[in-house]
N, C-alpha and C positions, 0 to 999 in steps of 0.2 A: 421829566422835570417834576420835582416834588412840590409840596406846599410852600408858597412864598411867605416867609415869616419876617416881619419887620421887628425892629428892636423893642417896640412896645407891644408886640404880639397882637397887632390889629387884624382881627379876623372878620371884619365887617364885609370884606370882599374876598372870600377864600377862593383859591384856585386848586381844584382837585385833579388828580390823575389816578391811574389804576392802583398805584402803590398806596395812595391815601385811602382808597376804597377797602384795601386789605387791612390797614393798620389802625384805622379809626383815630381821628384827631383828638377825640375826648381823652384817650389814654395819654397822648402827648401833653395835653394841657394839665392833666392830673400829675404826671411825672415832674412837671415844671412848677407845680403849686400855683398855677395861674388861675385864680378864681374868676377874674374878669373875663378871661377867654372862655372859661367853662360856661359862664352866664350867656355870653354871646352865641356860643354853639348850641346851647339848649333853646334859646329864644329865637334863633334864626328861622326864617321860612324859605330859605333858599332851596331850590329844587335838588341841588346836589346833596344837601344834608338829608333830605327826605329819602333819596335813593341810598344814601350811605347808612341809613338807620342809626344816626348818631344820637342815641338816647342814653340816659344814665345807666341803663342795663345792657348796653351793647357789649358783645364779647369779641375779643381779638381772635385772630386766626390760629395762633400757635397753642396757647394754653387755655383758650376759652375763658379768659378772665375778664371780669367787668372792671370799669373804672374804680369801683369801690375796693376791689382786690388790690389794684395798683396803689391806691391811697393807703390801704392797710399795710402793705409791704414796705412802702416808703416812709410810713409813720407820719403822714400828713393829716393831722387831726382837723385842721380848718377845712381842708378839701373834703374830708370824709363827712363832716357835719353838713357842708353845702350839698353834697350828693344825697345824703339822707333826707334833707329838707325837700329835695326834688324827687322824692319817692324812689330812691335806689333800693334794690332788693337786698336786705341784710342777710338773707339765707341763700343767696346765689352761690352756685358751686362751679368751680373751674374743671378742667379736664381730669384732675386727680381727685375730685370730690371735696376739695378744700373750700371752706367758707372764709369770708374776710376775718373772722375771729381766729381761725387757724394761722393765717399769715401774720396777724398782729402778735400772736403768742410766740411765733418763731423768733421774731425780732425783739420781743420783750417790751412792746409799746403798751404800757399799762393804761395810759390815758385812752387809747383806742379800745382796749379790752373793756374798760368801764363803759365807754360810749356804746359799743356794740351790744353789750349785755343789757344796758338800759333801753336800747331800741328794739329789743326782742330776740337777740341771738341766744341760742341754747348752748350752755357751757359744755354739755356732754355729747353734743353732736359729733358724728364720726365721718371721716373721709372714706375713700375707696379701700384703703388699707386698714381701716378700723381704728385709726388714731384719733384721739380727741385733742383739744387744744392743750390739755395738760401734758399729753405725751410729747408734743412739740416743745413746750416750754422746758420740760425736764431734760429732754435730749440736748438742748442748747444751753442748759445751765442758767436759765433766766429765773433767778430765785424770786425776784419781786413779782414776776408774772405768775410763778407757781403759787406763791402765797395768796395773791389776789384771786386766782382761779379757784383755789380750794375754799377760800372765804365765800366765793359766789356759788359754791355747791358742786364743784368738780369731784368726781369719784376717784379716790386716790388709788384704788386697786382695779380700775377698769383695764380690760385686756384688748389688745389689737388683734389683727388676723393671725399673727404669729404666736399669740398667747403672752406677749410681753406687756407688763404693767409699766407705768412711768418709772418705777424704781429700776427695772431692768435697763432701760435706756440711760438713766443717770449713771448707773454703775459702769456700763460699757463706755460711756463718754467720759468717765473719770471725773464727774462733777461731785466732789466730796460734800460740799455744803448743801447741794441740792438733795443728796441722799440723806443727810442728817435732817433736813427739813421734811422730807417725805416720811421718814421713820417717826419723827415727832408727831406727825399727823395720822399715824396708824397704818403705814404701808406694811404689807405682809412680806417679811424677809424670806419666807419659805414658799412663796408662790412659784409655780413651775409653768414654763411655757410649753408649747406643743412637743418639744423634744425632751421635756422633763427637766430642763435646766432651771435652777433657782438663781437668784442674784449672786449667791456665793459661788456657784459654778462659773458664772461669767467673770467674776472678779479673779478667780483662780486662773481661768483661761487667759485673762489679760495680764496676769502676774503682778497685780496691784496689791502690794503688801499692806499698805495702810488701809485700803478698802476691805481686804480680807480680815484684818484684825478688828476693824470697827464692826463689821457684820457679825463676826463670831461673838463679840462682847454683847451684842444686842439681840442675841437669840437665834441666829442662823444655824441650822442643823448641818453638822459636818458629815453626817452619815446618810444624808438624803441622796438616793440614787436617781439618775435620769433614766430614760428609756433604753439606753445602752448599758445599763447597770454600772454606771460610773458615779462615784462620789466626787465631791469637789476637788479633793486632793489628786485624783487621777488626771485632772485637766491641767494641773499646775506643772510647770517645767522648772521652777526654781526650788532648790532643796529647802530654803528657809521657809517657804510657804508650807511645804509638806510637814516641816517640824512644827510650825504653828498649829496646824490642823491635827497633829498627831496621826498622820496618815499611815496606813498599813496596806501592803499589797492585797490584791483581791483574794488570793488563795488563803491568806492568813485571816482575812475577815470572814470568809466562809467557815473556816475551821473554828474560829472563836464563837461564831453564831451557832454552830452545831453543838458545841460544848455547852453553851448557855441553855440551849433547848433541852439537852439531855439532863442537865442539873435541875432545870425547872420541872421536868417530868418526874424526876426522882423525889423532889421536895413535895410535889403534889400528891404522889403516892403515899409518902410518909404521913402527910397531913390527913389523908383519907383513912389510913390505917389507925392513926391515933384517935380519930373520931369514931372508930368502930364501924365505918361504912364499908370498908373493903373486905374485912374478914368477919362479917357477922355470921351467926349461926343460921344455916338454911332451914326453911320451913318444911313440913312433911311433904307437901306436894312437890317441892323442889327436890327433895330426896328421891322421890319416885322417878322424876324426870332425869335426874343425874344418873341414877342406876340404869335406867333404860338406855341412855346415851352411851354409858360405859360398856354395856353389853353389846351394843350394835356397832360401835366404832372402836377401832384399834387405837392404841396410844400413839402409834406412829402416823404422821400425816399421810394422806392418800397419795399425794404427788411428791413425796419426799424422794430425792435422788438416791440411788443405790450406790454404796461405796464400791471401790474397785476390788477390795479383798472379798466382800460378800459376793460380788458378781463372779469372781473366779472360782470361789468355793461352790457356788450353785452350778456353774457350767461344768465343773469337773465332776460333781456328783451326778448330774444328768448324763454326762458322757459315759461314766463308769456303768451306770445302770443300763444304758442302751447297749454298750459293748457286752455286758454280762448276758443280756438276753440273746444277743447274736451268737455268743460262744456256746451257750447252752443248746440252742437250736442246731447249730452246726455240729456240735458234739454228738447229738442224737443221730443226725443224718449220717455222719462219717462213721460213727461207731456201728451203726446197723449195717453199713455197706462194707467197711474195711477193717473194723476192729478198733480197740482202744489205743493201740500204738500209733496208728495213722492220725487218730483224733488228737493225741498229745502233740505230735509234730506240727499239725496245723495250728493248734493253739499257740505254740511258741512263735510261729511266723506271724500270727495275727497280733500277738502282744508286742512283738518287736516293731511291727509296722506303726502302731499307735504310741510307742514309747512307754509301755506299761510292762509290769511283770506280775507274776502270780501272787506276790505279797500284797500289792496295793490294789489289785483288781476288785476284790470284794470288800474293800474297806468302805465304811459308811460315809 
């Protein structure tokens, strides 16, 4: 059996059970905007409340949220003021590291944002994922909250754990007015996340034509590559976006970049030659050194590959020389033993074996 609630929420004699011990009645009172019940719960000296630890900073069992978190999410400014008057922790974090300011920014409650900052909340504090209050407001398209947070000192190009700035979140969520607002306040359109994606990459991946056109006109680079060597046009699936970007396939981009590099090198050499730096007259010591290098080094590179024709000529020349030596030696031996006739017949057999004849045997 749960907490017995009367129509006027009279909690002067509360009845608690195990479920109440887990859920904290302060959170119920906050969700119902019942300040009188909150006052009674805080002022009561009932033993059950002491066991329950029903204080203004008590956390629930699921999200580890305090009553002030609940008030911020619900937009209950009157309840939030009451909790802060009773020493509620303005910097308390829930399970995900969110402070009350984060939750107020998600819902766009500007009155609570003002209140929390006045009471000591830090506008650039981060949660466990590295998100600030501005990240949340931009993600939900809460333009009034975005304007207020930036006026209070929020960093427009702050990055979360994924390397995303608020403008990345606004682009992905397709909040055009929020993107315009962030750009007017100095958001970097070419900032890249951990994967190297810029806001233009994300807009192309989402196939948002209006967003792509706006980002291009405001200075987003169409040739910026991510870590997968992809430009924004590579992520777009709609031909009209590729036409807007002037997209080219990757092999054509590589070819054009190589052509530009070669032309720039040639222009650099021409400039050096015109200024007299490339073909200046060598000095006497340089002449000595160059002469020495020329005498000790061949004009052909040391490790230059030998052509097929040169190799065949060299092998044929070496083979002929070795065969010539063998024939001369054999001729002397056979001639001394059997006479010149036997030597001549042996030479014919030898030449036939190696595909040679007497005409080309002794050729150079």
